[in-house]
DSSP file (Angstrom, degrees, kcal/mol; ACC not computed):
  #  RESIDUE AA STRUCTURE BP1 BP2  ACC     N-H-->O    O-->H-N    N-H-->O    O-->H-N    TCO  KAPPA ALPHA  PHI   PSI    X-CA   Y-CA   Z-CA
    1    1 A M              0   0    0      0, 0.0     2,-0.2     0, 0.0     0, 0.0   0.000 360.0 360.0 360.0 133.7   66.8   77.4   94.1
    2    2 A K        -     0   0    0    140,-0.4   140,-1.8   141,-0.1     2,-0.4  -0.562 360.0-132.0 -78.6 146.6   65.8   79.7   96.9
    3    3 A S  E     -A  141   0A   0     -2,-0.2     2,-0.3   138,-0.2   138,-0.2  -0.796  27.5-178.7 -97.6 142.2   66.3   78.4  100.4
    4    4 A A  E     -A  140   0A   0    136,-2.0   136,-1.8    -2,-0.4     2,-0.5  -0.969  19.1-145.0-138.9 154.5   63.5   78.7  102.9
    5    5 A R  E     -A  139   0A   0     -2,-0.3     2,-0.4   134,-0.2   134,-0.2  -0.983  16.4-168.7-121.6 128.1   63.1   77.9  106.6
    6    6 A A  E     +A  138   0A   0    132,-2.2   132,-2.2    -2,-0.5     2,-0.3  -0.894  10.4 168.4-114.7 146.8   59.7   76.8  107.9
    7    7 A F  E     -A  137   0A   0     -2,-0.4     2,-0.7   130,-0.2   130,-0.2  -0.987  32.9-140.0-153.5 147.2   58.7   76.4  111.4
    8    8 A L  E     -A  136   0A   0    128,-0.5   128,-1.6    -2,-0.3     3,-0.1  -0.942  35.8-142.1-102.4 111.3   55.6   75.9  113.4
    9    9 A F        -     0   0    0     -2,-0.7     4,-0.3     1,-0.2   125,-0.1  -0.150  45.7 -45.9 -72.9 174.4   56.1   78.1  116.4
   10   10 A S    >   -     0   0    0      4,-0.2     3,-3.1     1,-0.1     4,-0.2   0.117  64.5-102.2 -42.7 148.7   55.1   77.1  119.8
   11   11 A M  T 3  S+     0   0    0    123,-0.5    -1,-0.1     1,-0.3    -2,-0.1   0.731 122.2  47.0 -50.6 -29.5   51.6   75.6  120.1
   12   12 A L  T 3  S-     0   0    0     22,-0.0    -1,-0.3     0, 0.0    -2,-0.1   0.166 117.3-108.1 -99.5  18.7   50.2   78.8  121.5
   13   13 A C    <   -     0   0    0     -3,-3.1    22,-0.3    -4,-0.3    -2,-0.2   0.916  53.7-172.2  56.1  46.2   51.8   81.0  118.9
   14   14 A L        -     0   0    0     -4,-0.2    -4,-0.2     1,-0.1    -1,-0.1  -0.351  20.9-110.3 -71.7 150.5   54.1   82.4  121.5
   15   15 A G        -     0   0    0      2,-0.2    -1,-0.1     1,-0.1    -5,-0.1  -0.192  26.6-107.5 -75.6 171.3   56.4   85.3  120.6
   16   16 A P  S    S+     0   0    0      0, 0.0     2,-0.3     0, 0.0    -1,-0.1   0.651  93.9  53.7 -77.5 -15.5   60.2   85.0  120.3
   17   17 A A  S    S-     0   0    0     55,-0.1    -2,-0.2     3,-0.0     3,-0.1  -0.898  79.5-116.2-126.3 150.9   61.2   86.7  123.5
   18   18 A L        -     0   0    0     -2,-0.3    49,-0.0     1,-0.1     0, 0.0  -0.446  48.7 -92.1 -74.3 155.3   60.4   86.4  127.2
   19   19 A P        -     0   0    0      0, 0.0    -1,-0.1     0, 0.0     3,-0.1  -0.249  40.7-103.9 -69.0 156.8   58.6   89.4  128.8
   20   20 A L    >   -     0   0    0      1,-0.2     3,-2.6     4,-0.1    -3,-0.0  -0.379  57.4 -71.6 -71.3 158.7   60.4   92.2  130.4
   21   21 A L  T 3  S+     0   0    0      1,-0.3    -1,-0.2    -2,-0.1     3,-0.1  -0.283 124.4  16.6 -53.9 128.2   60.5   92.3  134.2
   22   22 A G  T 3  S+     0   0    0      1,-0.3     2,-0.3    -3,-0.1    -1,-0.3   0.257 101.3 112.4  90.8 -12.1   57.0   93.2  135.5
   23   23 A E  S <  S-     0   0    0     -3,-2.6    -1,-0.3     1,-0.0     0, 0.0  -0.680  71.6-114.4 -93.0 148.9   55.3   92.5  132.2
   24   24 A A        -     0   0    0     -2,-0.3    -4,-0.1    -3,-0.1     5,-0.1  -0.594  35.9-111.3 -75.7 139.6   52.8   89.6  131.7
   25   25 A P    >   -     0   0    0      0, 0.0     3,-2.2     0, 0.0     4,-0.1  -0.342  28.9-108.6 -67.3 156.4   54.0   86.9  129.3
   26   26 A D  G >  S+     0   0    0      1,-0.3     3,-1.8     2,-0.2     6,-0.3   0.835 117.2  62.1 -55.4 -36.2   52.1   86.6  126.0
   27   27 A W  G 3  S+     0   0    0      1,-0.3    -1,-0.3   -12,-0.1   -13,-0.0   0.566 107.4  45.0 -72.2  -5.6   50.5   83.3  127.1
   28   28 A E  G <  S+     0   0    0     -3,-2.2     2,-0.7    87,-0.1    -1,-0.3   0.165  92.3  92.9-117.0  15.9   48.8   85.2  129.9
   29   29 A N    X   -     0   0    0     -3,-1.8     3,-2.1     1,-0.1    -1,-0.0  -0.920  59.1-161.3-112.2 106.5   47.7   88.2  127.9
   30   30 A E  T 3  S+     0   0    0     -2,-0.7    -1,-0.1     1,-0.3    -4,-0.0   0.611  88.1  64.5 -65.8 -10.6   44.1   87.7  126.6
   31   31 A E  T 3  S+     0   0    0      1,-0.1     2,-0.8    -5,-0.0    -1,-0.3   0.606  83.7  84.6 -85.9 -12.2   44.7   90.4  123.9
   32   32 A V    <   +     0   0    0     -3,-2.1     3,-0.1    -6,-0.3    -3,-0.1  -0.815  45.1 160.4 -92.2 110.9   47.4   88.3  122.2
   33   33 A T        -     0   0    0     -2,-0.8     2,-0.2     1,-0.4    -1,-0.2   0.443  66.9 -14.8-109.2  -3.2   45.7   86.0  119.8
   34   34 A G        -     0   0    0    -21,-0.0    -1,-0.4     3,-0.0     2,-0.4  -0.765  51.9-150.6 169.4 147.8   48.7   85.2  117.6
   35   35 A I  S    S+     0   0    0    -22,-0.3     3,-0.1    -2,-0.2    -3,-0.0  -0.998  81.5   2.2-132.5 135.3   52.2   86.4  116.7
   36   36 A N  S    S+     0   0    0     -2,-0.4     2,-0.3     1,-0.2    -1,-0.1   0.843  94.4 137.6  60.2  36.3   53.9   86.0  113.3
   37   37 A K        -     0   0    0     -3,-0.1    -1,-0.2   -24,-0.1     2,-0.1  -0.807  58.7-100.1-112.1 157.1   50.8   84.3  111.8
   38   38 A E        -     0   0    0     -2,-0.3     3,-0.1     1,-0.1    -1,-0.1  -0.364  42.9-102.6 -68.7 149.5   49.3   84.9  108.4
   39   39 A A        -     0   0    0      1,-0.1    -1,-0.1    -2,-0.1     0, 0.0  -0.436  46.7 -96.9 -67.8 147.0   46.2   87.1  108.1
   40   40 A P        +     0   0    0      0, 0.0     2,-0.3     0, 0.0    -1,-0.1  -0.307  51.2 173.0 -64.4 151.2   42.9   85.1  107.7
   41   41 A R        -     0   0    0     -3,-0.1     3,-0.1     3,-0.0     2,-0.0  -0.953  37.5 -78.2-151.1 168.3   41.6   84.6  104.2
   42   42 A A        -     0   0    0     -2,-0.3     2,-0.1     1,-0.1     0, 0.0  -0.362  58.4 -94.7 -67.7 150.2   38.9   82.8  102.4
   43   43 A A        +     0   0    0     -2,-0.0     2,-0.3     2,-0.0    -1,-0.1  -0.440  49.7 179.9 -66.4 137.3   39.5   79.1  101.7
   44   44 A V        -     0   0    0     -2,-0.1    -3,-0.0    -3,-0.1    -1,-0.0  -0.963  30.3-125.3-136.1 154.7   41.0   78.4   98.3
   45   45 A L        -     0   0    0     -2,-0.3     3,-0.1     0, 0.0    -2,-0.0  -0.900  33.4-137.5 -99.5 114.8   42.0   75.3   96.5
   46   46 A P        -     0   0    0      0, 0.0     2,-0.3     0, 0.0     5,-0.1  -0.319  24.5 -99.1 -71.4 154.3   45.7   75.6   95.4
   47   47 A A    >   -     0   0    0      1,-0.1     3,-2.3     3,-0.1     0, 0.0  -0.559  29.8-129.2 -70.2 132.9   46.8   74.5   92.0
   48   48 A A  G >  S+     0   0    0     -2,-0.3     3,-0.9     1,-0.3    -1,-0.1   0.810 107.3  53.5 -56.7 -33.0   48.4   71.1   92.3
   49   49 A D  G 3  S+     0   0    0      1,-0.2    -1,-0.3     3,-0.0    -2,-0.1   0.482 107.9  51.9 -83.4  -0.2   51.5   72.2   90.5
   50   50 A K  G <  S+     0   0    0     -3,-2.3     2,-0.3    96,-0.0    -1,-0.2   0.025  93.7  89.0-122.0  25.9   52.0   75.1   92.8
   51   51 A T    <   -     0   0    0     -3,-0.9     2,-0.4    -5,-0.1    95,-0.0  -0.875  50.7-166.1-122.5 157.9   51.9   73.3   96.2
   52   52 A M        -     0   0    0     -2,-0.3     2,-0.3    94,-0.0    -3,-0.0  -0.967  20.0-131.5-143.4 123.3   54.5   71.6   98.3
   53   53 A S        -     0   0    0     -2,-0.4    -2,-0.0     1,-0.1     0, 0.0  -0.553  12.0-168.1 -74.8 136.1   53.8   69.3  101.2
   54   54 A L        +     0   0    0     -2,-0.3    -1,-0.1     2,-0.1    34,-0.1   0.208  47.7 125.4-105.0  11.9   55.7   70.0  104.4
   55   55 A N        +     0   0    0     32,-0.1     2,-0.3    34,-0.0    32,-0.0  -0.373  44.9  60.4 -64.4 149.6   54.6   66.6  105.9
   56   56 A G  E    S-B   88   0A   0     32,-3.0    32,-2.3    -2,-0.0     2,-0.4  -0.944  90.5  -2.6 135.1-154.0   57.5   64.5  107.0
   57   57 A D  E     +B   87   0A   0     -2,-0.3     2,-0.3    30,-0.2    30,-0.2  -0.628  58.2 175.6 -82.9 128.5   60.3   64.6  109.5
   58   58 A W  E     -B   86   0A   0     28,-2.6    28,-2.7    -2,-0.4     2,-0.3  -0.927  36.1-108.1-125.6 151.6   60.8   67.9  111.6
   59   59 A K  E     -BC  85 137A   0     78,-3.0    78,-2.1    -2,-0.3     2,-0.4  -0.622  43.5-164.8 -75.6 141.1   63.2   68.7  114.4
   60   60 A F  E     -BC  84 136A   0     24,-2.9    24,-1.5    -2,-0.3     2,-0.4  -0.991  20.1-172.7-139.7 136.7   61.3   68.9  117.6
   61   61 A K  E     - C   0 135A   0     74,-2.3    74,-2.5    -2,-0.4     2,-0.4  -0.988  13.6-154.0-130.8 121.9   61.9   70.3  121.1
   62   62 A F  E     - C   0 134A   0     -2,-0.4     2,-0.4    72,-0.2    72,-0.2  -0.784  10.2-171.8 -95.8 136.6   59.5   69.6  124.0
   63   63 A S  E     - C   0 133A   0     70,-2.6    70,-2.6    -2,-0.4     6,-0.1  -0.996  22.0-146.7-129.1 134.0   59.3   72.1  126.9
   64   64 A M  S    S+     0   0    0     -2,-0.4    -1,-0.1    68,-0.2    66,-0.1   0.796  86.8  24.9 -68.1 -28.6   57.4   71.4  130.1
   65   65 A R  S >  S-     0   0    0     64,-0.1     3,-1.8    67,-0.1     4,-0.3  -0.962  80.3-117.2-137.3 151.5   56.5   75.1  130.6
   66   66 A P  G >  S+     0   0    0      0, 0.0     3,-1.3     0, 0.0    -1,-0.1   0.856 114.1  56.3 -57.1 -36.4   56.2   78.1  128.2
   67   67 A D  G 3  S+     0   0    0      1,-0.2     4,-0.1    -3,-0.0   -49,-0.1   0.553 102.9  56.9 -76.9  -3.7   59.1   80.0  129.9
   68   68 A E  G <  S+     0   0    0     -3,-1.8    -1,-0.2     2,-0.1    -4,-0.1   0.418  82.6 112.3-100.2  -1.2   61.4   77.0  129.2
   69   69 A R  S <  S-     0   0    0     -3,-1.3     2,-1.1    -4,-0.3     3,-0.1  -0.301  84.1 -99.4 -71.2 155.7   60.9   76.9  125.4
   70   70 A P    >   -     0   0    0      0, 0.0     3,-1.2     0, 0.0    -1,-0.1  -0.659  39.7-165.6 -75.4 103.5   63.8   77.8  123.1
   71   71 A A  T 3  S+     0   0    0     -2,-1.1     3,-0.3     1,-0.2    -2,-0.0   0.813  79.1  37.6 -65.9 -34.3   62.8   81.4  122.4
   72   72 A D  T >  S+     0   0    0      1,-0.2     3,-1.8    -3,-0.1    -1,-0.2   0.075  74.6 121.1-107.2  24.4   65.0   82.1  119.3
   73   73 A F  T <   +     0   0    0     -3,-1.2    -1,-0.2     1,-0.3    -2,-0.1   0.685  65.5  66.5 -65.6 -17.3   64.8   78.7  117.6
   74   74 A Y  T 3  S+     0   0    0     -3,-0.3    -1,-0.3     3,-0.1    -2,-0.1   0.634  77.6 102.8 -78.1 -13.3   63.4   80.2  114.4
   75   75 A K  S X  S-     0   0    0     -3,-1.8     3,-1.9     1,-0.1    -3,-0.0  -0.494  78.6-128.1 -73.2 138.7   66.7   82.1  113.7
   76   76 A P  T 3  S+     0   0    0      0, 0.0    -1,-0.1     0, 0.0    -3,-0.0   0.771 108.0  55.9 -57.2 -27.1   68.8   80.5  111.0
   77   77 A T  T 3  S+     0   0    0      2,-0.1     2,-0.5     0, 0.0    -4,-0.1   0.598  82.7 101.6 -83.1 -10.0   71.9   80.6  113.3
   78   78 A Y  S <  S-     0   0    0     -3,-1.9     2,-0.4    -6,-0.2    -5,-0.0  -0.630  71.7-135.5 -78.1 124.0   70.1   78.6  116.0
   79   79 A S        +     0   0    0     -2,-0.5     3,-0.2     1,-0.1    -2,-0.1  -0.674  29.6 172.6 -85.1 127.8   71.3   75.0  116.0
   80   80 A V    >   +     0   0    0     -2,-0.4     3,-1.7     1,-0.1   -20,-0.1   0.126  46.1 115.0-112.1  16.8   68.6   72.3  116.3
   81   81 A S  T 3  S+     0   0    0      1,-0.3    -1,-0.1   -22,-0.1    -2,-0.0   0.772  76.2  50.2 -61.7 -27.0   71.0   69.4  115.6
   82   82 A S  T 3  S+     0   0    0     -3,-0.2    -1,-0.3   -23,-0.0    -2,-0.1   0.511  91.0 104.5 -89.4  -3.9   70.5   68.0  119.1
   83   83 A W  S <  S-     0   0    0     -3,-1.7   -22,-0.2     1,-0.1     2,-0.1  -0.303  76.1-107.7 -73.0 160.4   66.7   68.1  118.9
   84   84 A D  E     -B   60   0A   0    -24,-1.5   -24,-2.9   -25,-0.0     2,-0.4  -0.284  29.6-118.9 -75.6 170.2   64.7   65.0  118.4
   85   85 A T  E     +B   59   0A   0    -26,-0.2     2,-0.3    -2,-0.1   -26,-0.2  -0.942  32.0 179.5-114.7 138.1   62.9   64.2  115.1
   86   86 A I  E     -B   58   0A   0    -28,-2.7   -28,-2.6    -2,-0.4     2,-0.2  -0.979  29.7-110.4-137.6 148.6   59.1   63.9  114.9
   87   87 A K  E     -B   57   0A   0     -2,-0.3   -30,-0.2   -30,-0.2   -32,-0.1  -0.568  38.9-120.8 -77.3 140.8   56.7   63.2  112.1
   88   88 A V  E    S+B   56   0A   0    -32,-2.3   -32,-3.0    -2,-0.2     2,-0.1  -0.999  92.7  39.3-126.8 130.9   54.4   66.0  111.0
   89   89 A P  S    S+     0   0    0      0, 0.0     2,-0.3     0, 0.0    -1,-0.2   0.499  98.7  98.2 -79.5 150.9   51.5   66.0  111.0
   90   90 A S  S    S-     0   0    0     -2,-0.1     2,-0.4    -4,-0.0     3,-0.1  -0.932  71.7 -94.6-170.7-167.8   51.1   64.1  114.3
   91   91 A N    >   -     0   0    0     -2,-0.3     3,-1.8     1,-0.1     4,-0.5  -0.992  23.4-142.1-130.5 121.8   50.5   64.5  118.0
   92   92 A W  G > >S+     0   0    0     -2,-0.4     5,-1.9     1,-0.3     3,-1.4   0.778  99.2  64.7 -61.2 -26.7   53.6   64.8  120.2
   93   93 A Q  G > 5S+     0   0    0      1,-0.3     3,-1.5     3,-0.2    -1,-0.3   0.826  93.9  61.8 -64.0 -28.5   51.9   62.7  123.0
   94   94 A L  G < 5S+     0   0    0     -3,-1.8    -1,-0.3     1,-0.3    -2,-0.2   0.686 103.7  50.4 -68.0 -16.8   51.8   59.8  120.6
   95   95 A Y  G < 5S-     0   0    0     -3,-1.4    -1,-0.3    -4,-0.5    -2,-0.2   0.227 128.7 -94.9-104.9  11.7   55.7   60.0  120.6
   96   96 A G  T < 5S+     0   0    0     -3,-1.5     2,-0.5     1,-0.3    -3,-0.2   0.580  82.2 129.9  91.3  10.3   56.0   60.0  124.4
   97   97 A Y      < -     0   0    0     -5,-1.9    -1,-0.3     2,-0.0    -2,-0.2  -0.842  65.9 -25.4 -99.9 133.4   56.2   63.7  125.0
   98   98 A G  S    S-     0   0    0     -2,-0.5     2,-0.5     1,-0.1   -34,-0.0  -0.006  86.5 -62.5  68.4-170.5   53.9   65.4  127.6
   99   99 A T        -     0   0    0     30,-0.1     2,-0.4    26,-0.0    33,-0.1  -0.971  39.6-129.2-121.8 125.4   50.6   64.2  128.9
  100  100 A A        -     0   0    0     -2,-0.5     2,-0.6    -7,-0.1    -2,-0.0  -0.605  24.1-163.5 -71.9 128.1   47.5   63.9  126.8
  101  101 A I        +     0   0    0     -2,-0.4     2,-0.1     1,-0.1    -1,-0.0  -0.955  15.0 175.6-118.7 113.0   44.7   65.7  128.5
  102  102 A Y        +     0   0    0     -2,-0.6     2,-0.3     2,-0.0    -2,-0.1  -0.346  51.9  80.5-111.7  49.5   41.2   64.8  127.2
  103  103 A T        -     0   0    0     -2,-0.1    -2,-0.0     1,-0.1     0, 0.0  -0.996  41.7-177.0-150.6 152.4   39.1   66.8  129.6
  104  104 A N  S    S+     0   0    0     -2,-0.3     3,-0.2     1,-0.3    -1,-0.1   0.288  72.8  88.5-124.5   0.3   37.8   70.2  130.3
  105  105 A V  S    S+     0   0    0      1,-0.5    -1,-0.3     2,-0.1     2,-0.1  -0.911  95.2  27.8-136.6 109.8   36.1   69.2  133.5
  106  106 A P  S    S-     0   0    0      0, 0.0    -1,-0.5     0, 0.0    -3,-0.0   0.542 111.1-121.7 -74.1 152.3   38.0   69.4  135.7
  107  107 A Y        -     0   0    0     -3,-0.2    -3,-0.1     1,-0.1    -2,-0.1  -0.381  15.8-132.6 -59.0 133.6   39.8   72.2  133.9
  108  108 A P  S    S+     0   0    0      0, 0.0    18,-0.5     0, 0.0     2,-0.3   0.618  85.6  56.8 -72.0 -10.5   43.5   71.1  133.5
  109  109 A F  S    S-     0   0    0     16,-0.1     8,-0.1    21,-0.1    10,-0.1  -0.826 100.9 -92.6-115.4 157.9   44.9   74.4  134.8
  110  110 A K        -     0   0    0      8,-0.4     2,-1.1    -2,-0.3     8,-0.2  -0.549  48.6-115.6 -64.4 122.3   44.3   76.3  138.0
  111  111 A P  S    S+     0   0    0      0, 0.0    -1,-0.1     0, 0.0     5,-0.1  -0.482  72.8 123.5 -68.4 100.4   41.4   78.6  137.2
  112  112 A N  B >   -D  115   0B   0     -2,-1.1     3,-1.8     3,-0.6    -2,-0.1  -0.351  62.3-121.4-152.4  58.7   43.0   82.0  137.6
  113  113 A P  T 3  S+     0   0    0      0, 0.0     3,-0.1     0, 0.0   -85,-0.1  -0.157  87.2  12.6 -55.8 142.9   42.4   83.8  134.3
  114  114 A P  T 3  S+     0   0    0      0, 0.0     2,-0.2     0, 0.0   -85,-0.1  -0.978 112.1  84.6 -89.6   6.9   44.4   84.9  132.4
  115  115 A K  B <   +D  112   0B   0     -3,-1.8    -3,-0.6     1,-0.1   -87,-0.1  -0.465  42.8 170.7 -72.1 134.6   47.2   83.1  134.2
  116  116 A V        +     0   0    0     -2,-0.2    -6,-0.2    -5,-0.1    -1,-0.1   0.376  67.3  62.0-122.2  -0.3   47.7   79.4  133.1
  117  117 A T  S    S+     0   0    0     -8,-0.1    13,-0.1     2,-0.1    -2,-0.1   0.251  70.1 121.5-115.2  13.9   50.9   78.5  134.8
  118  118 A G  S    S-     0   0    0     -8,-0.2    -8,-0.4     1,-0.1    -6,-0.0  -0.215  78.2 -83.1 -67.4 168.4   50.0   78.9  138.5
  119  119 A E        -     0   0    0    -10,-0.1    -1,-0.1    11,-0.0     8,-0.1  -0.648  48.2-164.2 -81.9 112.5   50.2   75.8  140.8
  120  120 A P        -     0   0    0      0, 0.0   -11,-0.0     0, 0.0   -10,-0.0  -0.321  42.3 -66.0 -81.8 173.4   47.2   73.6  140.5
  121  121 A P    >   -     0   0    0      0, 0.0     3,-2.0     0, 0.0     6,-0.1  -0.266  51.5-112.7 -56.5 150.2   46.3   70.9  143.0
  122  122 A K  T 3  S+     0   0    0      1,-0.3     5,-0.1    -3,-0.1     6,-0.1   0.703 114.0  58.8 -63.0 -21.3   48.9   68.1  143.1
  123  123 A N  T 3  S+     0   0    0      4,-0.1    -1,-0.3     3,-0.1     0, 0.0   0.406  84.4 102.4 -89.9   4.1   46.4   65.5  141.7
  124  124 A W  S X  S-     0   0    0     -3,-2.0     3,-1.8     1,-0.1     4,-0.3  -0.607  79.6-124.1 -85.3 147.5   45.8   67.6  138.5
  125  125 A P  T 3> S+     0   0    0      0, 0.0     4,-0.6     0, 0.0     3,-0.5   0.816 110.5  55.2 -57.7 -30.8   47.4   66.5  135.2
  126  126 A A  T 34 S+     0   0    0    -18,-0.5   -16,-0.1     1,-0.2    -4,-0.1   0.315  76.8  98.9 -88.5  10.0   49.0   70.0  134.8
  127  127 A Y  T <4 S+     0   0    0     -3,-1.8    -1,-0.2     1,-0.2     3,-0.2   0.950 100.8  20.3 -62.4 -47.5   50.7   69.9  138.2
  128  128 A K  T  4 S+     0   0    0     -3,-0.5     2,-0.7    -4,-0.3    -1,-0.2   0.731 127.8  53.2 -89.8 -24.4   54.1   68.9  136.7
  129  129 A E     <  -     0   0    0     -4,-0.6     2,-1.5     3,-0.0     3,-0.4  -0.808  69.9-170.1-118.2  88.5   53.4   70.0  133.2
  130  130 A R  S    S-     0   0    0     -2,-0.7   -14,-0.1     1,-0.3    -3,-0.1  -0.608  73.5 -38.4 -86.5  86.0   52.2   73.7  133.2
  131  131 A N  S    S-     0   0    0     -2,-1.5    -1,-0.3   -66,-0.2   -15,-0.0   0.985  81.5-142.5  65.4  60.8   51.0   74.3  129.7
  132  132 A S        -     0   0    0     -3,-0.4     2,-0.4   -67,-0.1   -68,-0.2  -0.089  12.5-148.6 -58.3 154.8   53.7   72.3  127.8
  133  133 A V  E     - C   0  63A   0    -70,-2.6   -70,-2.6   -68,-0.1     2,-0.5  -0.977   7.8-156.8-131.6 136.8   55.0   73.7  124.5
  134  134 A G  E     - C   0  62A   0     -2,-0.4  -123,-0.5   -72,-0.2     2,-0.4  -0.966   8.4-161.8-112.9 130.9   56.4   71.9  121.4
  135  135 A S  E     - C   0  61A   0    -74,-2.5   -74,-2.3    -2,-0.5     2,-0.3  -0.943  10.2-170.0-112.6 132.6   58.7   73.8  119.1
  136  136 A Y  E     +AC   8  60A   0   -128,-1.6  -128,-0.5    -2,-0.4     2,-0.3  -0.911   8.4 174.0-122.9 146.1   59.2   72.5  115.5
  137  137 A R  E     +AC   7  59A   0    -78,-2.1   -78,-3.0    -2,-0.3     2,-0.3  -0.980   2.9 171.8-152.0 144.2   61.6   73.4  112.7
  138  138 A R  E     -A    6   0A   0   -132,-2.2  -132,-2.2    -2,-0.3     2,-0.3  -0.984  20.6-142.9-149.4 138.5   62.4   72.0  109.3
  139  139 A D  E     +A    5   0A   0     -2,-0.3     2,-0.3  -134,-0.2  -134,-0.2  -0.794  30.2 161.0 -97.5 145.2   64.7   73.3  106.5
  140  140 A F  E     -A    4   0A   0   -136,-1.8  -136,-2.0    -2,-0.3     2,-0.4  -0.981  34.1-121.2-156.1 163.6   63.6   72.9  102.9
  141  141 A N  E     -A    3   0A   0     -2,-0.3  -138,-0.2  -138,-0.2  -136,-0.0  -0.916  25.6-127.8-110.1 136.0   64.2   74.2   99.4
  142  142 A L        -     0   0    0   -140,-1.8  -140,-0.4    -2,-0.4     5,-0.1  -0.678  25.8-121.9 -79.5 130.6   61.6   75.8   97.3
  143  143 A P    >>  -     0   0    0      0, 0.0     3,-1.7     0, 0.0     4,-0.6  -0.385  28.6-108.6 -65.0 152.6   61.2   74.3   93.8
  144  144 A P  H >> S+     0   0    0      0, 0.0     3,-1.0     0, 0.0     4,-0.5   0.829 117.8  62.5 -52.9 -34.8   61.7   76.9   91.0
  145  145 A L  H 34 S+     0   0    0      1,-0.2     3,-0.3     2,-0.1   -96,-0.0   0.806 107.4  43.6 -62.4 -29.0   58.0   76.7   90.1
  146  146 A L  H <4 S+     0   0    0     -3,-1.7    -1,-0.2     1,-0.2   -96,-0.0   0.485  90.8  86.8 -95.5  -4.0   57.1   78.0   93.6
  147  147 A E  H <<        0   0    0     -3,-1.0    -1,-0.2    -4,-0.6    -2,-0.1   0.830 360.0 360.0 -66.9 -32.9   59.8   80.8   93.8
  148  148 A G     <        0   0    0     -4,-0.5    -1,-0.2    -3,-0.3    -2,-0.1   0.444 360.0 360.0-109.8 360.0   57.7   83.5   92.1
């Protein structure tokens, strides 16, 4: 059986490394629409015998700000043993992480495009939680039928 590692990278598809000094981070670059994601394709119905559900328990790390996220967590050598466990699919706010924001008026971030981590007014939901990030990881084995 081949071994595989699956992960859902940060909610905003953030890249693995922090920006160099003087560069804008990916989450403030409107030209970055995704990193390490599959190319779009037409919808297809997979064959039932060639699918594998990844629902279930995943290791989870919550970060209050994008620059506090574990940048290299996708690497096989990175230990997630101290991380919490969360059910997938789900919503991390249902497990006590972060603040659920159900509004776009007022906008939850300080309006200063493309920057999203500037300091908003103290009464805004995002004052303490500047664009929180959830990192997920799970190890699994591919069944022989799915190897090829």
